[in-house]
GULOTOR-227575 format. One record per residue (C-alpha): residue number from 1; residue in one letter; x, y, z. Coordinates in steps of 0.25 Angstrom, whole numbers, plus 5000, padded with zeros to 4 digits. Each point is the difference from the previous one (the first is absolute). Example, Ala and Ser with C-alpha at 12.3 -4.5 7.8 and 13.67 -1.06 7.14 Angstrom:
// GULOTOR-227575
- 1,A,5049,4982,5031
- 2,S,5006,5014,4998
//
This chain:
// GULOTOR-227575
- 1,M,5493,5381,5257
- 2,T,4985,4997,5003
- 3,W,5003,4990,5010
- 4,T,5008,5010,5008
- 5,V,4990,5010,5001
- 6,V,4988,4989,5004
- 7,F,5010,4994,5012
- 8,W,5003,5014,5006
- 9,A,4985,5003,4999
- 10,L,4996,4987,5007
- 11,L,5012,5003,5009
- 12,I,4996,5013,5003
- 13,G,4986,4997,5002
- 14,M,5002,4987,5009
- 15,G,5009,5009,5009
- 16,F,4991,5011,5001
- 17,A,4988,4990,5003
- 18,L,5009,4994,5011
- 19,F,5002,5014,5005
- 20,L,4986,5003,5001
- 21,A,4997,4987,5007
- 22,Y,5010,5002,5010
- 23,Q,4994,5014,5002
- 24,M,4986,4995,5001
- 25,R,5003,4989,5012
- 26,Y,5007,5011,5006
- 27,F,4989,5011,5000
- 28,A,4988,4990,5001
- 29,G,5006,4994,5014
- 30,F,5003,5014,5005
- 31,V,4986,5005,4997
- 32,L,4994,4988,5007
- 33,R,5010,5001,5012
- 34,N,4995,5015,5001
- 35,A,4985,4995,4999
- 36,I,5003,4992,5012
- 37,A,5008,5010,5007
- 38,A,4989,5009,4998
- 39,R,4990,4990,5006
- 40,D,5007,4994,5013
- 41,P,5011,5010,5003
- 42,S,5003,4989,5011
- 43,L,5007,4990,4990
- 44,A,5014,4999,5000
- 45,R,5008,5003,4988
- 46,P,5004,4985,4997
- 47,D,4985,4997,5004
- 48,L,4997,5009,4988
- 49,Y,5009,4993,4990
- 50,D,4995,4985,5005
- 51,A,4986,5005,4997
- 52,V,5004,5005,4987
- 53,A,5006,4986,4998
- 54,H,4988,4991,5004
- 55,A,4991,5008,4993
- 56,V,5008,4998,4986
- 57,A,5002,4986,5003
- 58,G,4983,4999,5002
- 59,R,5002,4993,5012
- 60,V,4996,5006,5015
- 61,P,5009,4995,5010
- 62,D,4993,4991,5011
- 63,T,5004,5007,5012
- 64,D,5007,5014,5003
- 65,T,5013,4992,5002
- 66,D,4999,4992,4987
- 67,A,5009,5009,4993
- 68,G,5011,4998,5011
- 69,D,5005,5004,5015
- 70,R,5001,5014,4996
- 71,A,4984,5002,4995
- 72,G,4992,5008,5007
- 73,P,4986,5001,5003
- 74,G,4990,5005,4989
- 75,L,5009,4993,4989
- 76,V,4987,4990,4996
- 77,A,4990,5012,5000
- 78,A,5010,5007,4991
- 79,T,5003,4990,4989
- 80,E,4983,4997,5001
- 81,H,4998,5016,4997
- 82,L,5010,5000,4989
- 83,I,4994,4987,4993
- 84,A,4987,5006,5001
- 85,T,5002,5015,4996
- 86,Y,5012,5001,4992
- 87,P,4999,4987,4990
- 88,T,5004,5009,4988
- 89,P,5012,5004,5005
- 90,I,5003,4986,5006
- 91,G,4998,4995,4986
- 92,Y,5011,5012,4995
- 93,I,5010,4994,5008
- 94,R,4997,4986,4997
- 95,L,5002,5003,4985
- 96,A,5012,5008,5003
- 97,R,5006,4988,5007
- 98,T,4997,4990,4988
- 99,V,5006,5010,4990
- 100,C,5012,5002,5010
- 101,R,5003,4985,5001
- 102,V,4998,4997,4983
- 103,L,5006,5012,4993
- 104,P,5014,4999,5005
- 105,F,5000,4986,4994
- 106,M,4994,5005,4987
- 107,L,5011,5011,5001
- 108,A,5011,4990,5002
- 109,G,4993,4990,4987
- 110,L,5001,5014,4992
- 111,L,5013,5002,5002
- 112,V,5006,4985,4997
- 113,A,4990,5001,4988
- 114,R,5008,5012,4996
- 115,W,5013,4995,5003
- 116,A,4997,4986,4993
- 117,L,4995,5007,4986
- 118,N,5011,5008,5001
- 119,G,5010,4987,4997
- 120,G,5004,5001,5017
- 121,L,5013,5004,5002
//
């Protein structure tokens, strides 16, 4: 009985943490894209996504065409502005990315452990 309660508490807690991590990634990226769009309205929508992706990766593209053929002018400036001005939201996205990478494996391990402790099939 006790282990069942612990299992469900861990399962629900990990699922909720995973949901919050995905939500944090989405909203922090949304805020950063809007910040860049407000600063430079001439940037195309794909450039907004590229600027946020480069900022989260921690690298500024070498040129405006480093992100590919669809990159427009201003990508380097937008990425530098994000890195210099918004380090905290970028850190939140990095943390959420780590949680989104690790937590599914922890959930799978929890399910396998529960299955193994119950004697399998």
